[in-house]
C-alpha angles and dihedrals in degrees: 000000000000115000092233091060097051103075113052101177143325118263112231111189129138091261096047092048089052090052092057089073088062092049096258120129126189126216138175105233138187114280091237094052120116129206091259094050091048091050093050092045092053091045093051097039101044103021097234133129112253115216102176141002126201119191124204128186107218118205120231120247128245112241129190116237112228120232097015104090115240100350122131135192131199127228114228123269115253140192127243127195126199109200123196116203133195115286113264095030126104137189107235094208092069095045091051092049093047093050098240123142 
């Protein structure tokens, strides 16, 4: 898998922004990505030292389809990675999106 295809987007929720203070950053990653490929993609993309990677498989949600009675559809499952980096290092992308200086 190419490194550019591993990280899809950062996840910016209240909980994930709180984790950035502890040096943990959350990303939505490709379903075929492994811990090693996520670590190398973060290392190459942001220039930080990765200490630990945790992978979670997130289940899709059930949504009701409007205008078709009682039919439902399911959004696809996806994969989330929580990456811990070396103390003292930061990923600038998150600090810019959160508005910190």
